[in-house]
C-alpha angles and dihedrals in degrees: 000000000000090000090057091052090050091050093054091043091051093049094047096044091055092053103047133072094227108043093173092069095056114111131185125195127181130203120190131196109178107303094343119094132188115201115197117200117197119193133169112277092242090061099047092100092054092052095044097041129192110333088349095293097139093045090049090051092049090051091050093051091048091049092051094046094047093048089055088056092047097254136113112226136185129192126223118190120205129182 
C-alpha cells in the first residue's frame, strides 16, 4: 500500500510547479483501495493533461501496480 502512495506521489511531484504541496491519502476496504491525490489548483491542468490523458495514464499505472500487489485501486484527483 505504501508503495502505491509513493508511486502516485512521484508521478504528481514531477508534473507540478510546487511539489511540496502535493498530498496523497489512501483509504482501504479489504482489497479495494482509493488513492486521493491533492494538488494546488494552479497545477490541476498539468496533472489532468489534454483531454485527461495524463490522469488516465496515472490511473492505468496505479491499476497495474495495485493488481501486482493483489489490490484493486482507483485514483481521485482534487485541486
